[in-house]
Every structure is written in C-alpha cells, then in structure tokens.
C-alpha positions as CSV (number, residue, x, y, z in Angstrom):
1,M,0.1,0.2,-0.1
2,H,1.1,3.6,-0.9
3,T,1.0,6.3,1.5
4,V,-0.7,9.5,-0.5
5,C,0.8,13.0,-0.4
6,C,-1.2,15.0,-2.8
7,Q,-4.2,14.1,-5.6
8,I,-4.5,15.9,-8.8
9,R,-6.6,15.2,-11.2
10,R,-8.7,12.3,-9.0
11,A,-5.0,10.7,-9.6
12,V,-4.0,9.2,-6.5
13,I,0.6,9.8,-6.8
14,P,2.3,7.8,-4.3
15,T,4.7,9.5,-1.4
16,G,8.2,9.0,-3.9
17,I,7.0,10.6,-7.0
18,C,5.1,13.4,-5.3
19,L,8.2,14.8,-3.6
20,A,10.3,14.2,-7.0
21,L,7.5,16.0,-8.4
22,L,7.9,19.1,-5.9
23,V,11.7,18.8,-6.2
24,L,11.8,19.0,-9.7
25,T,9.3,21.6,-10.5
26,G,10.7,24.2,-7.5
27,C,7.8,24.1,-5.2
28,S,10.2,25.2,-2.4
29,Q,9.4,28.4,-0.9
30,T,12.0,31.1,0.5
31,M,11.9,31.4,4.2
32,Y,13.6,33.4,6.2
33,G,15.7,33.4,10.2
34,A,16.7,35.9,11.9
35,A,19.6,36.9,14.9
36,N,19.6,39.4,16.8
37,I,23.2,40.4,17.3
38,T,24.7,42.3,20.4
39,S,27.8,42.4,22.9
40,S,29.1,44.0,24.8
41,P,31.4,46.5,24.5
42,E,28.1,47.7,21.4
43,G,30.2,49.1,18.7
44,A,31.7,45.6,17.3
45,A,32.0,45.1,13.4
46,I,29.7,41.9,12.3
47,V,31.5,39.6,9.9
48,N,30.2,36.5,8.0
49,L,32.9,34.5,7.9
50,R,31.7,32.6,4.5
51,D,32.4,35.6,2.5
52,N,34.2,38.1,4.8
53,S,31.5,40.0,4.9
54,Q,30.5,43.0,7.3
55,I,26.8,42.8,7.6
56,G,26.3,45.1,10.9
57,T,27.5,46.7,14.2
58,T,26.2,45.4,17.7
59,P,23.4,45.9,18.9
60,A,22.2,44.9,15.0
61,R,19.3,42.8,13.7
62,V,20.3,40.2,10.6
63,V,18.3,38.4,8.6
64,W,19.2,35.5,6.6
65,K,16.8,33.9,4.0
66,G,17.1,30.2,2.6
67,E,14.7,27.1,1.6
68,E,11.5,26.2,3.2
69,G,12.3,23.3,6.4
70,T,16.3,24.4,5.8
71,A,19.0,25.6,8.7
72,E,21.9,27.5,7.9
73,Q,25.0,27.3,9.9
74,V,26.5,30.4,9.9
75,T,30.0,31.5,11.7
76,L,30.7,35.1,12.6
77,Q,33.3,37.3,13.9
78,L,32.7,40.1,15.8
79,R,35.8,42.5,16.2
80,K,36.7,45.8,17.9
81,Q,39.2,48.1,17.8
82,G,41.4,47.7,21.6
83,Y,39.4,44.2,21.8
84,I,40.0,40.0,21.0
85,D,38.2,39.0,17.7
86,K,35.5,36.9,18.8
87,I,34.1,33.9,16.5
88,S,30.7,32.6,17.1
89,T,29.2,29.6,15.3
90,I,25.3,29.6,15.1
91,W,22.7,28.0,13.0
92,I,19.8,29.6,11.7
93,N,16.5,28.3,10.8
94,H,14.7,29.2,7.5
95,R,10.8,29.0,8.8
96,H,9.4,32.4,9.0
97,R,7.8,33.5,5.6
98,S,8.7,37.4,5.6
99,E,11.3,38.7,6.8
100,A,9.0,40.9,9.4
101,E,8.3,37.6,10.9
102,A,11.6,36.2,11.2
103,K,12.9,39.6,12.2
104,A,9.5,39.4,15.3
105,N,11.1,36.0,16.5
106,A,14.8,36.4,16.3
107,V,16.5,34.8,18.1
108,D,19.1,36.5,20.8
109,I,23.1,36.1,20.7
110,T,25.6,38.0,23.1
111,V,29.2,38.2,22.5
112,E,31.0,39.0,25.5
113,L,34.9,40.8,24.2
114,E,37.6,40.9,26.1
115,K,40.4,43.7,26.3
116,Q,43.6,43.4,24.4
C-alpha cells in the first residue's frame, strides 16, 4: 500500500513520486530566519566569515533567507578596536514566511569581548 501525499485530477500519486515532482518543479518556498546580535561592549563589526562581508555593527538584527525547512550554519566574527576578535557559530532556521516575521522572532546572540 502506498502513502498518498497529494491528488492531481483524481489520480493518486505515491509519496516518492510526489516529492520528486515538488523538487523538480521548484515548489520550495523562500523562508527567513533572523538573529539579534549584541556585544559587550557595543559597536563591534559583525563579519560573516563565509564571504568576509561586514553585515552590521552591534547591536544589530540580521536576517538570512533560504529554502523552506532548512537550517544554515553561520560563522560570525565580531571585531572592535582594542578588543580580541571573537568567532561565534550559530544555526539559523529558515522557518518564517517574511523578513518581518523572522525579525519579530529573532534568536538572541550575545558575545562578550575581551580587552587586548
């Protein structure tokens, strides 16, 4: 007996075929995840180490987008003159339908910087 995931024109399609159709037709939806990144002291540059781009200065609310139901590992470096650079790795779940929803449900990330 096959598990049914959807019906098209009254035809019953097995789950495996339905999933393959979803992948091939690009039915995945763009979703969003966000983090509130703070540091002590404030004013640290937030650098995404994937591409070495500066994505903000603490405190900052940062949004990432990806495919529905996926999670992304993000490695950040916080830099502030007079302090030791600090690297943090976080997971961002792409589970919100809009940037605004992701921002409203952002995870809190706090990084303590040490003086040089």
